[in-house]
C-alpha positions as CSV (number, residue, x, y, z in Angstrom):
1,X,2.6,-12.2,23.8
2,X,-0.6,-12.6,22.5
3,X,-0.6,-9.8,20.0
4,X,3.0,-11.0,18.1
5,X,3.2,-13.0,15.3
6,X,6.2,-15.8,14.5
7,X,7.7,-15.6,11.4
8,X,7.5,-19.3,9.3
9,X,10.9,-19.8,9.4
10,X,13.0,-22.8,8.0
11,X,13.6,-25.2,10.6
12,X,16.0,-28.1,10.7
13,X,16.8,-31.5,9.3
14,X,15.3,-32.8,12.2
15,X,12.3,-31.4,12.4
16,X,11.6,-31.8,8.5
17,X,11.8,-35.2,9.2
18,X,8.4,-34.9,11.3
19,X,6.8,-35.1,7.7
20,X,6.4,-38.5,7.9
21,X,2.8,-38.6,6.0
22,X,2.6,-39.0,2.3
23,X,-0.3,-37.9,-0.4
24,X,-2.0,-41.5,-0.4
25,X,-1.9,-41.9,3.7
26,X,-3.3,-38.5,4.2
27,X,-5.8,-38.5,0.9
28,X,-7.0,-42.2,1.7
29,X,-9.1,-41.4,4.6
30,X,-10.6,-38.1,3.7
31,X,-11.7,-40.1,0.6
32,X,-13.2,-42.4,2.9
33,X,-14.6,-39.8,4.9
34,X,-16.0,-37.9,2.0
35,X,-17.4,-40.8,0.5
36,X,-19.9,-42.0,3.4
37,X,-20.7,-38.2,3.4
38,X,-21.5,-38.5,-0.5
39,X,-23.3,-41.9,-0.1
40,X,-25.1,-40.6,2.8
41,X,-26.3,-37.6,0.7
42,X,-27.1,-40.0,-2.1
43,X,-29.5,-42.0,0.3
44,X,-31.0,-39.1,1.5
45,X,-31.8,-37.8,-2.5
46,X,-33.2,-41.3,-2.9
47,X,-35.6,-40.9,0.1
48,X,-36.9,-37.4,-1.1
49,X,-36.8,-38.3,-4.7
50,X,-40.1,-40.8,-3.5
51,X,-41.7,-37.4,-2.7
52,X,-41.7,-36.4,-6.8
53,X,-39.8,-34.4,-8.9
54,X,-40.5,-31.3,-7.2
55,X,-39.0,-32.3,-4.0
56,X,-35.8,-33.3,-5.7
57,X,-35.6,-30.2,-7.4
58,X,-36.6,-28.0,-4.2
59,X,-34.1,-30.2,-2.1
60,X,-31.3,-30.0,-4.8
61,X,-31.7,-26.3,-5.4
62,X,-31.6,-25.4,-1.4
63,X,-28.4,-27.6,-0.9
64,X,-26.6,-25.6,-4.5
65,X,-27.4,-22.4,-2.1
66,X,-26.3,-24.0,1.5
67,X,-22.8,-24.5,-0.2
68,X,-22.3,-20.9,-0.8
69,X,-22.1,-21.0,3.1
70,X,-19.3,-23.2,2.9
71,X,-17.9,-20.7,0.1
72,X,-18.0,-18.1,2.9
73,X,-16.6,-20.0,5.6
74,X,-13.7,-20.4,3.3
75,X,-12.7,-17.6,4.4
76,X,-11.9,-18.4,7.1
77,X,-10.8,-22.7,6.9
78,X,-8.4,-21.8,4.2
79,X,-6.4,-19.6,6.1
80,X,-6.7,-21.8,9.2
81,X,-5.4,-25.3,6.9
82,X,-2.4,-22.7,5.4
83,X,-1.3,-21.4,8.5
84,X,-1.4,-24.8,10.8
85,X,0.5,-26.6,8.2
86,X,3.2,-23.8,7.8
87,X,3.4,-23.9,11.5
88,X,3.0,-27.5,12.3
89,X,5.9,-28.5,9.5
90,X,7.9,-25.5,11.8
91,X,7.2,-27.5,14.9
92,X,5.7,-24.5,16.3
93,X,2.2,-26.3,17.3
94,X,1.6,-23.3,20.2
95,X,0.8,-21.1,17.0
96,X,-0.6,-23.9,15.5
97,X,-3.2,-23.8,18.7
98,X,-3.4,-19.8,18.1
99,X,-4.6,-20.3,15.1
100,X,-7.2,-23.1,15.5
101,X,-8.8,-21.3,18.3
102,X,-9.1,-18.4,16.9
103,X,-10.2,-20.1,13.5
104,X,-13.0,-21.6,15.3
105,X,-14.5,-17.8,17.1
106,X,-14.5,-16.5,13.8
107,X,-16.7,-19.6,12.2
108,X,-18.8,-19.2,14.6
109,X,-19.4,-15.5,14.2
110,X,-19.7,-16.3,10.2
111,X,-22.6,-19.4,11.2
112,X,-24.3,-16.8,13.4
113,X,-24.5,-13.7,10.4
114,X,-25.5,-16.4,7.9
115,X,-28.3,-18.0,9.9
116,X,-30.1,-14.6,9.9
117,X,-30.7,-15.0,6.3
118,X,-33.2,-18.1,7.4
119,X,-36.3,-15.7,7.0
120,X,-35.6,-15.3,3.5
121,X,-34.9,-18.4,2.0
122,X,-37.9,-18.2,-0.3
123,X,-36.7,-15.8,-2.0
124,X,-33.3,-17.1,-2.3
125,X,-34.6,-20.4,-4.1
126,X,-36.6,-18.1,-6.2
127,X,-33.3,-16.8,-7.4
128,X,-32.8,-20.1,-9.0
129,X,-36.0,-19.2,-11.3
130,X,-37.7,-22.7,-10.2
131,X,-41.4,-22.9,-10.0
132,X,-43.8,-21.7,-7.2
133,X,-44.0,-25.2,-5.9
134,X,-40.1,-25.9,-5.8
135,X,-39.6,-22.3,-4.3
136,X,-42.2,-22.9,-1.7
137,X,-40.4,-26.2,-0.6
138,X,-37.1,-25.7,-1.4
139,X,-37.8,-22.3,1.1
140,X,-38.9,-24.4,3.9
141,X,-36.1,-27.3,3.7
142,X,-33.2,-24.0,3.2
143,X,-35.0,-21.9,6.8
144,X,-34.7,-25.5,8.6
145,X,-31.0,-25.7,7.1
146,X,-30.1,-22.2,8.3
147,X,-30.8,-22.7,11.4
148,X,-28.5,-25.1,12.3
149,X,-25.9,-23.0,10.7
150,X,-23.7,-22.1,14.1
151,X,-22.8,-25.8,14.8
152,X,-22.2,-26.4,11.6
153,X,-19.6,-23.6,10.7
154,X,-18.0,-24.6,13.9
155,X,-17.7,-28.4,13.4
156,X,-16.6,-27.4,9.9
157,X,-13.9,-24.9,10.6
158,X,-12.2,-27.7,13.7
159,X,-12.2,-30.5,11.3
160,X,-10.4,-28.5,8.7
161,X,-7.8,-27.5,11.2
162,X,-6.8,-31.0,12.6
163,X,-6.9,-31.8,9.1
164,X,-4.3,-29.0,8.0
165,X,-2.2,-30.9,11.4
166,X,-2.0,-34.4,9.5
167,X,-4.5,-35.6,12.0
168,X,-7.2,-36.9,9.0
169,X,-8.3,-40.2,11.0
170,X,-10.4,-38.5,13.1
171,X,-12.2,-36.3,11.2
172,X,-13.4,-40.1,9.6
173,X,-14.2,-41.5,12.8
174,X,-16.5,-38.7,13.9
175,X,-18.0,-38.3,10.2
176,X,-19.3,-42.2,10.4
177,X,-20.7,-41.2,13.4
178,X,-22.6,-38.6,12.1
179,X,-23.8,-39.9,8.3
180,X,-25.4,-42.9,10.6
181,X,-27.3,-40.2,12.3
182,X,-27.9,-38.4,9.4
183,X,-29.5,-41.4,7.7
184,X,-31.6,-42.8,10.3
185,X,-33.0,-39.8,11.4
186,X,-33.8,-38.2,7.4
187,X,-35.7,-41.6,7.2
188,X,-37.7,-41.2,10.3
189,X,-38.4,-37.5,10.0
190,X,-39.4,-38.3,6.1
191,X,-41.5,-40.9,6.1
192,X,-42.8,-40.9,9.8
193,X,-41.1,-44.5,10.9
194,X,-39.0,-45.2,14.1
195,X,-41.5,-43.3,16.2
196,X,-41.0,-40.0,14.5
197,X,-43.3,-37.7,13.0
198,X,-43.7,-37.2,8.8
199,X,-42.4,-34.1,8.0
200,X,-41.7,-34.4,4.1
201,X,-38.8,-32.7,3.2
202,X,-38.7,-30.7,6.1
203,X,-37.5,-34.1,7.7
204,X,-34.8,-34.6,5.9
205,X,-33.5,-30.9,6.7
206,X,-34.4,-31.3,10.3
207,X,-32.7,-34.9,10.2
208,X,-29.7,-33.3,8.9
209,X,-29.4,-30.3,11.0
210,X,-29.7,-32.7,14.0
211,X,-26.3,-34.8,12.6
212,X,-24.5,-31.6,12.1
213,X,-24.9,-30.5,15.8
214,X,-24.0,-34.1,17.3
215,X,-20.9,-34.0,15.7
216,X,-19.8,-30.5,16.3
217,X,-20.6,-31.3,20.3
218,X,-18.3,-35.0,19.6
219,X,-15.2,-32.4,18.2
220,X,-15.8,-29.9,21.0
221,X,-15.7,-32.7,23.4
222,X,-12.1,-33.9,22.3
223,X,-11.2,-30.5,21.9
224,X,-12.2,-29.7,25.9
225,X,-10.4,-33.2,26.8
226,X,-7.3,-32.0,25.1
227,X,-7.5,-34.9,22.8
228,X,-7.0,-33.0,19.1
229,X,-3.6,-33.9,17.8
230,X,-2.7,-29.8,18.4
231,X,-2.5,-29.6,21.9
232,X,-4.9,-26.8,23.6
233,X,-2.7,-24.5,26.0
234,X,-6.0,-21.8,26.6
235,X,-9.0,-21.0,25.6
236,X,-8.9,-17.2,24.7
237,X,-4.4,-17.0,24.4
238,X,-3.4,-15.5,21.3
239,X,-6.7,-13.7,20.0
240,X,-5.8,-10.8,18.3
241,X,-6.7,-8.7,15.4
242,X,-3.1,-9.1,13.8
243,X,-3.9,-12.5,14.1
244,X,-7.0,-12.8,12.1
245,X,-5.8,-10.3,9.3
246,X,-3.6,-13.4,8.8
247,X,-6.0,-16.1,8.5
248,X,-8.7,-13.4,6.3
249,X,-5.6,-12.4,4.0
250,X,-4.8,-16.1,3.4
251,X,-8.6,-16.9,3.1
252,X,-11.1,-13.9,1.6
253,X,-9.4,-15.0,-2.0
254,X,-10.7,-18.4,-1.4
255,X,-14.1,-17.6,-0.1
256,X,-14.3,-14.9,-3.2
257,X,-13.7,-18.1,-5.7
258,X,-16.1,-20.3,-3.9
259,X,-18.6,-17.3,-4.1
260,X,-18.1,-16.7,-7.8
261,X,-18.3,-20.5,-8.2
262,X,-21.8,-20.5,-6.4
263,X,-23.5,-17.7,-8.5
264,X,-21.8,-19.2,-11.9
265,X,-23.7,-22.3,-10.4
266,X,-26.9,-20.6,-9.7
267,X,-26.8,-18.9,-13.4
268,X,-26.1,-21.6,-14.9
269,X,-29.0,-23.5,-13.4
270,X,-30.7,-20.5,-14.4
271,X,-30.3,-21.0,-17.9
272,X,-30.9,-24.8,-17.5
273,X,-34.4,-24.3,-15.9
274,X,-35.4,-22.7,-18.9
275,X,-36.4,-25.6,-20.5
276,X,-38.4,-27.3,-17.6
277,X,-38.5,-28.3,-14.2
278,X,-37.1,-32.1,-15.7
279,X,-33.8,-30.7,-17.0
280,X,-32.9,-29.1,-13.4
281,X,-34.0,-32.0,-11.3
282,X,-31.4,-34.2,-14.0
283,X,-29.1,-32.0,-13.7
284,X,-28.9,-32.0,-9.5
285,X,-29.4,-35.7,-9.7
286,X,-26.4,-35.8,-11.9
287,X,-24.2,-33.8,-10.0
288,X,-25.6,-35.8,-6.6
289,X,-24.2,-39.4,-8.5
290,X,-20.9,-38.1,-10.3
291,X,-20.3,-36.6,-6.5
292,X,-19.1,-40.1,-5.6
293,X,-15.9,-39.3,-8.7
294,X,-15.8,-35.5,-7.0
295,X,-14.2,-37.7,-3.8
296,X,-10.8,-38.6,-4.6
297,X,-10.4,-35.3,-5.8
298,X,-11.1,-33.6,-2.5
299,X,-9.3,-36.2,-1.1
300,X,-6.0,-35.4,-3.2
301,X,-6.8,-31.6,-2.8
302,X,-6.8,-31.6,1.0
303,X,-3.6,-34.0,1.2
304,X,-1.9,-31.8,-1.7
305,X,-2.8,-28.6,0.4
306,X,-1.5,-30.0,3.7
307,X,1.6,-31.4,2.4
308,X,2.3,-28.3,0.4
309,X,2.1,-26.1,3.2
310,X,4.0,-28.6,5.7
311,X,7.2,-29.0,3.3
312,X,6.9,-24.8,2.4
313,X,7.0,-24.5,6.6
314,X,10.3,-27.2,6.8
315,X,12.0,-25.0,4.1
316,X,11.8,-27.3,1.4
317,X,10.1,-25.9,-1.7
318,X,11.1,-29.0,-4.2
319,X,9.4,-31.5,-1.3
320,X,5.8,-29.2,-1.4
321,X,6.5,-29.2,-5.4
322,X,6.6,-33.1,-5.6
323,X,3.6,-33.5,-3.3
324,X,1.2,-31.1,-5.5
325,X,2.4,-33.1,-8.7
326,X,2.1,-36.7,-6.9
327,X,-1.4,-35.1,-5.5
328,X,-2.5,-34.7,-9.3
329,X,-1.5,-38.1,-10.3
330,X,-3.3,-39.5,-8.1
331,X,-6.6,-37.3,-8.5
332,X,-6.5,-38.2,-11.7
333,X,-6.1,-41.5,-11.6
334,X,-8.6,-42.5,-9.4
335,X,-11.3,-39.8,-10.7
336,X,-10.5,-41.2,-14.0
337,X,-11.5,-44.6,-13.0
338,X,-14.4,-44.0,-10.6
339,X,-16.0,-41.4,-13.4
340,X,-15.8,-44.3,-16.0
341,X,-17.3,-46.9,-13.7
342,X,-20.3,-44.6,-13.4
343,X,-20.8,-43.8,-17.0
344,X,-20.8,-47.5,-18.0
345,X,-23.4,-47.6,-15.1
346,X,-25.2,-44.7,-16.1
347,X,-28.6,-46.4,-17.4
348,X,-28.7,-48.5,-14.2
349,X,-28.0,-46.0,-11.8
350,X,-30.5,-43.4,-12.6
351,X,-33.1,-45.7,-12.5
352,X,-33.3,-45.8,-8.8
353,X,-34.8,-42.2,-9.0
354,X,-37.7,-43.3,-11.3
355,X,-40.2,-42.1,-9.2
356,X,-39.1,-38.4,-10.3
357,X,-40.2,-39.4,-13.9
358,X,-39.1,-41.4,-17.2
359,X,-37.9,-38.2,-18.8
360,X,-36.1,-37.0,-15.6
361,X,-34.1,-40.3,-15.8
362,X,-33.1,-40.0,-19.7
363,X,-31.4,-36.6,-19.4
364,X,-29.6,-37.6,-16.1
365,X,-28.0,-40.4,-17.9
366,X,-26.9,-38.0,-20.8
367,X,-25.6,-35.3,-18.5
368,X,-23.5,-38.2,-16.5
369,X,-21.9,-39.2,-19.7
370,X,-21.1,-35.2,-20.6
371,X,-19.9,-34.4,-16.6
372,X,-18.1,-38.2,-16.4
373,X,-16.0,-37.6,-19.8
374,X,-14.4,-34.5,-18.0
375,X,-13.3,-36.2,-14.6
376,X,-9.4,-36.3,-15.5
377,X,-9.6,-32.3,-16.0
378,X,-11.9,-31.9,-12.7
379,X,-8.9,-33.7,-11.3
380,X,-6.5,-31.4,-12.1
381,X,-9.1,-28.5,-10.8
382,X,-9.0,-30.1,-7.6
383,X,-5.6,-31.5,-6.6
384,X,-3.7,-28.2,-8.1
385,X,-6.5,-25.6,-6.6
386,X,-5.6,-27.4,-3.5
387,X,-1.9,-27.4,-3.4
388,X,-2.0,-23.8,-4.6
389,X,-4.2,-22.7,-1.2
390,X,-1.7,-24.7,0.9
391,X,1.2,-22.4,0.2
392,X,-1.2,-19.6,0.2
393,X,-1.3,-18.6,-3.0
394,X,-5.7,-18.2,-2.9
395,X,-6.0,-15.0,-5.6
396,X,-4.9,-17.0,-8.1
397,X,-7.5,-19.8,-8.2
398,X,-10.1,-16.9,-7.9
399,X,-9.0,-15.8,-11.7
400,X,-9.0,-19.2,-12.9
401,X,-12.7,-19.7,-11.8
402,X,-13.7,-16.3,-13.5
403,X,-12.0,-17.3,-16.8
404,X,-13.5,-20.8,-16.9
405,X,-16.9,-20.4,-15.6
406,X,-17.8,-16.8,-16.1
407,X,-15.8,-16.3,-19.1
408,X,-16.4,-19.5,-20.9
409,X,-19.1,-22.0,-19.3
410,X,-21.6,-19.0,-18.9
411,X,-20.6,-16.9,-22.0
412,X,-20.9,-20.3,-24.0
413,X,-24.3,-21.6,-22.0
414,X,-25.9,-18.3,-22.7
415,X,-24.8,-18.2,-26.7
416,X,-25.8,-21.6,-27.1
417,X,-29.4,-21.5,-25.3
418,X,-30.6,-17.6,-26.3
419,X,-28.7,-16.8,-29.5
420,X,-28.2,-20.4,-31.6
421,X,-31.6,-22.2,-30.3
422,X,-29.4,-25.1,-28.7
423,X,-31.2,-27.7,-26.5
424,X,-30.4,-28.3,-22.8
425,X,-28.0,-31.3,-23.3
426,X,-25.9,-28.5,-25.8
427,X,-25.8,-26.2,-22.7
428,X,-24.1,-29.2,-20.5
429,X,-21.8,-29.3,-23.2
430,X,-20.2,-25.9,-22.6
431,X,-19.0,-27.9,-19.0
432,X,-15.9,-29.2,-21.5
433,X,-14.3,-26.2,-22.6
434,X,-14.8,-24.4,-18.8
435,X,-13.0,-27.1,-16.9
436,X,-10.4,-27.5,-20.2
437,X,-9.2,-23.9,-20.0
438,X,-9.0,-24.0,-15.7
439,X,-7.1,-27.3,-16.2
440,X,-4.3,-25.9,-18.1
441,X,-4.2,-22.7,-16.4
442,X,-3.7,-24.1,-12.8
443,X,-1.2,-26.5,-14.6
444,X,0.9,-23.3,-15.8
445,X,0.6,-21.7,-12.4
446,X,1.7,-24.6,-10.5
447,X,4.7,-25.7,-13.3
448,X,6.0,-21.7,-12.8
449,X,6.8,-22.3,-9.1
450,X,5.8,-18.7,-8.0
451,X,3.0,-20.3,-5.6
452,X,6.3,-20.8,-3.7
453,X,7.2,-17.4,-2.8
454,X,3.6,-16.4,-1.8
455,X,4.3,-15.0,1.8
456,X,1.6,-15.9,4.6
């Protein structure tokens, strides 16, 4: 029984009618969840910024690499979302349950393997070409985060599986609890308040790890009590090599895409680092501030992925296409509006990081202007990329990343900085061409409908 994998077939009109949630109903809880997470990350960054520009750069660089772990985890989560959505759309809750449980086990395995990188954390941070002070602080911060890797990966996989089934409110509620705990422990452990030891930047990492562990424990307790949207029918039922291959076949291209993305960002940051610590800090602060405008893109990407997968599982490819385009339009509207608001208020927001130095603040404002201008194009990348992944079409987004990030952004950045002698602002402007190319390629792919014929 556990070794046989059912094909995802067209279901009846009655089952198809079970897809009752629209783009906005799925998008807004995810948007709010990631907005809270982004706000907490922003507060954590503000707390750390009071320790100086080296601390800002150290935490930012460490997080940049830690995101690469999430990239590797995409080999599991992307396949999980696509398959769970398909099986839920086809009315097969039992197979959705099997996929979720096996994915959780794979997530733990990925987390355990990556945790083994902790002893080399300083070497990893040094790859970004930052100063020795930043390497020492960032290496210690990253080492602590890596020690919490297993609960992090397990919690992420379960959360993504539940989202693929259409439940976006439970992750929101758990995220609220997690974020409150994160702020309390970050504040207490960085400054030595609330009866906690004063640990500086290490305290921020420890506080984040404690919060992630608590969130995962809540997920596990809900799962044990069978309170999740996907009914649990056992723990080991359905564990098979073929099912694992199916999950990974969908997810591995996305993992490669995300790894390529993180490597590309590392290389781009190395170009920025040629101009000193202040531009590096400004770049990292600007990304943190503009992360608030990325949140709608994440929400609409998740909505598009879930609905495209469910409609395809229900034998409704036209409904899947409509959902993808609606998600894209919503993302462009909301991200463009939030990005414009951040651009207008950039001089005031950047002053929050005044402890990092006036030059850093001034450069941060310029970077916000540049990245804020491409928010509609970024929205297209988020929503269309998410919709294609929900259909199981994960190879084309990988090709898009390789073309836009490496073929356009990095090549032009190296030419501007190394050949033409341009400054850091000119290097940042290379982002404009990158996002224009990626948005165009994804739009043409989704409009072609080739993703409707991808076998998962």
